[in-house]
C-alpha positions in Angstrom: 11.4 48.2 -126.9 10.5 51.8 -125.9 12.2 53.5 -122.9 8.9 53.4 -121.0 8.4 49.7 -121.6 12.0 48.9 -120.6 11.6 50.9 -117.4 8.4 49.0 -116.5 10.1 45.7 -117.1 13.0 46.7 -114.9 10.6 47.6 -112.1 8.8 44.3 -112.4 12.2 42.6 -111.9 13.3 44.8 -109.0 10.1 44.9 -106.8 9.8 41.2 -106.2 13.5 41.2 -105.0 13.0 44.3 -102.8 9.8 42.8 -101.4 11.6 39.5 -100.6 14.4 41.3 -98.9 12.1 43.5 -96.9 10.0 40.5 -95.9 13.1 38.5 -95.0 14.3 41.4 -92.9 11.1 41.6 -91.0 11.0 37.9 -90.3 14.7 37.9 -89.2 14.0 40.8 -86.9 10.9 39.2 -85.5 12.8 35.9 -84.9 15.7 37.6 -83.3 13.4 39.6 -81.0 11.5 36.4 -80.0 14.7 34.5 -79.5 16.1 37.2 -77.1 16.1 36.3 -73.4 17.0 38.3 -70.4 20.4 36.6 -69.6 21.2 38.6 -66.4 19.9 36.9 -63.3 20.1 38.5 -59.9 19.4 36.3 -56.9 18.3 37.8 -53.5 18.3 35.6 -50.4 15.8 35.8 -47.5 16.1 36.2 -43.7 18.2 34.0 -41.4 20.4 32.8 -44.3 22.9 34.2 -46.8 23.5 33.9 -50.5 25.4 30.6 -50.4 22.2 28.6 -50.5 21.8 29.7 -54.1 24.8 27.7 -55.2 22.8 24.8 -56.8 20.6 27.3 -58.8 23.7 29.3 -59.7 25.5 26.3 -61.2 22.5 25.2 -63.3 21.9 28.6 -64.8 25.6 29.5 -65.3 26.1 26.3 -67.3 23.3 27.4 -69.6 25.0 30.7 -70.3 23.2 33.0 -67.9 25.1 35.7 -66.0 24.2 35.1 -62.4 24.8 37.5 -59.6 24.1 36.6 -56.0 23.3 39.5 -53.6 24.7 39.3 -50.1 22.2 41.4 -48.2 23.0 42.3 -44.5 19.2 42.0 -43.7 19.5 44.8 -41.2 16.9 47.0 -42.8 14.8 46.8 -45.9 16.1 50.2 -47.1 19.7 49.0 -47.0 18.9 45.7 -48.6 17.2 47.4 -51.5 20.2 49.7 -51.9 22.6 46.7 -52.0 20.3 44.9 -54.5 20.1 48.0 -56.7 23.9 48.2 -56.9 23.9 44.6 -58.2 21.3 45.5 -60.8 23.2 48.6 -61.9 26.3 46.4 -62.5 24.5 44.3 -65.1 25.0 45.0 -68.8 21.4 44.5 -69.9 17.9 43.5 -68.8 17.6 41.7 -65.5 15.4 39.0 -64.1 15.2 39.7 -60.3 14.7 36.7 -58.1 13.8 36.7 -54.3 13.3 34.0 -51.8 11.2 34.5 -48.7 12.0 38.0 -47.2 14.0 38.5 -50.5 10.5 39.0 -52.0 10.0 42.2 -50.1 13.4 43.4 -51.3 12.7 42.6 -55.0 9.2 44.1 -54.7 10.8 47.5 -54.0 14.1 47.1 -55.9 12.3 45.7 -58.9 11.2 49.2 -59.9 14.6 49.7 -61.4 14.3 50.2 -65.2 16.8 47.4 -65.9 14.4 44.8 -64.2 12.1 43.2 -66.8 10.7 40.4 -64.7 10.3 39.3 -61.1 10.5 35.7 -59.7 9.2 35.0 -56.2 10.4 31.8 -54.6 8.0 31.1 -51.7 8.4 34.8 -51.0 6.7 37.9 -49.7 5.2 39.7 -52.7 4.4 42.8 -50.8 1.9 45.5 -51.8 2.4 49.2 -51.2 2.2 50.0 -47.5 2.9 46.4 -46.4 5.8 44.9 -44.5 6.7 41.3 -43.7 5.6 41.9 -40.1 2.2 43.2 -41.1 1.5 40.1 -43.1 2.7 37.8 -40.3 0.8 39.6 -37.7 -2.5 37.7 -37.9 -1.8 34.1 -39.1 -4.9 32.1 -40.0 -6.0 29.4 -37.5 -4.0 26.3 -37.8 -1.1 27.9 -39.8 2.4 26.7 -38.8 4.2 29.2 -36.5 7.9 29.7 -37.4 10.1 29.1 -34.3 11.3 32.6 -34.0 13.1 33.4 -30.8 12.5 36.6 -28.9 14.5 39.5 -30.4 18.0 40.3 -29.0 19.4 43.7 -29.6 16.9 44.3 -32.4 17.6 41.0 -34.3 15.8 37.7 -34.7 17.0 34.1 -35.0 15.2 30.8 -35.3 15.4 28.1 -32.7 18.3 25.9 -33.8 16.7 22.6 -32.9 13.4 23.5 -34.7 15.1 25.1 -37.7 15.4 21.9 -39.9 11.7 20.9 -39.5 10.4 24.4 -40.1 12.8 25.8 -42.7 14.5 22.9 -44.4 12.5 19.7 -43.9 13.5 18.2 -47.3 17.2 19.2 -47.1 19.8 16.6 -46.0 19.9 16.6 -42.2 23.5 17.5 -41.9 23.1 20.4 -44.3 19.9 21.6 -42.6 21.6 21.6 -39.2 24.5 23.6 -40.7 22.0 26.1 -42.0 20.6 26.3 -38.5 24.0 26.8 -36.9 25.1 29.5 -39.5 22.0 31.7 -39.3 22.3 35.4 -40.2 20.5 37.5 -37.6 17.4 39.2 -39.2 17.0 42.8 -38.2 13.6 44.0 -37.0 14.0 47.1 -39.2 14.1 44.6 -42.2 11.0 42.8 -40.9 9.2 46.1 -40.4 10.4 47.7 -43.6 7.5 49.0 -45.8 7.3 48.7 -49.5 6.3 51.9 -51.2 6.5 51.0 -54.9 5.5 47.4 -55.5 7.2 46.5 -58.8 4.8 43.6 -59.6 2.2 46.2 -60.3 4.0 47.2 -63.5 6.3 44.2 -64.2 5.5 40.6 -65.1 6.1 38.1 -62.3 6.4 34.4 -61.7 5.8 32.6 -58.3 7.0 29.2 -57.0 4.5 28.0 -54.3 5.9 25.3 -51.9 3.1 23.1 -50.7 5.0 21.8 -47.6 6.2 25.2 -46.4 6.1 25.7 -42.6 7.5 29.3 -42.7 5.1 31.0 -45.1 1.7 29.1 -45.3 1.0 27.8 -48.9 -2.4 29.6 -48.9 -0.6 32.9 -48.1 1.7 32.3 -51.0 -1.3 31.6 -53.3 -3.0 34.8 -52.1 0.1 36.9 -52.8 0.8 35.3 -56.2 -2.8 35.7 -57.3 -2.9 39.3 -56.2 0.3 40.0 -58.2 -1.0 38.3 -61.3 2.0 35.9 -61.3 2.4 32.9 -63.4 2.4 30.2 -60.7 4.1 26.8 -60.3 3.5 24.6 -57.3 6.2 22.2 -56.0 6.0 19.8 -53.1 8.9 21.2 -51.1 9.9 23.0 -47.9 10.7 26.6 -47.5 14.3 25.8 -48.5 13.3 24.7 -52.0 16.1 26.7 -53.6 18.5 24.3 -51.7 16.5 21.0 -51.9 15.2 21.4 -55.5 17.4 23.8 -57.4 16.3 22.4 -60.8 12.7 23.4 -60.1 13.8 26.9 -59.1 16.1 27.3 -62.1 13.4 26.1 -64.4 11.0 28.8 -63.3 13.7 31.4 -63.7 14.3 30.2 -67.2 10.6 30.5 -67.9 10.7 34.1 -66.7 13.8 34.8 -68.9 12.1 33.7 -72.1 8.6 34.8 -71.0 9.6 38.5 -70.7 10.8 38.4 -74.3 7.6 36.8 -75.6 5.5 39.3 -73.9 7.2 42.3 -75.6 
């Protein structure tokens, strides 16, 4: 065998092996990429409540290996709440799914511009556009829409009528628990209600939205309008405004969809 012929034979043996290794590497990389999920979940509560209501959702996600952080916002001003939420985002070691309930949607719409945030999940929440505030959206409710039992402001803060709280906020929560929520309300600052979003994150980040069809705080049609405008992937659930308390499995399921969905969309 000549030197040239031997060299060609060697090449014929090597190239299939190299090709196999390269192809295997590409497939392995692709599978690894598709298998990746955003494992850091940051939960943001809304007005009148604190972060303890997320406990059921937290337990479900934590048992599945997610790193779950619950933000305790003071709900005094939107600016402060965004700052507190961004500190929680900064503490994460990788990509973040940012979740907001009710007024928490206003917070994540602004805080979600953080580079670590790869997806937004709105749980019957205010997905605000640039120049909007919660108060501007509540200003002209459609005819026949339920009116939340908000008491007149005191020293710049709002509360819900304790007796009407369960029916309006938590109709499908156990009565004792709903009454406890009513009695442990966190005053909601007018500066939070009037805080204006300036950089709506859903314009550049993928979003998911849980519509609650029995909601008496944010009308379901308003939720559908905001979710459609944001281009969100939508799930509808028969539940009250406190769905994160009454149906934590449904909420956790949507968050998991977002976690895997952001990886698939890369």
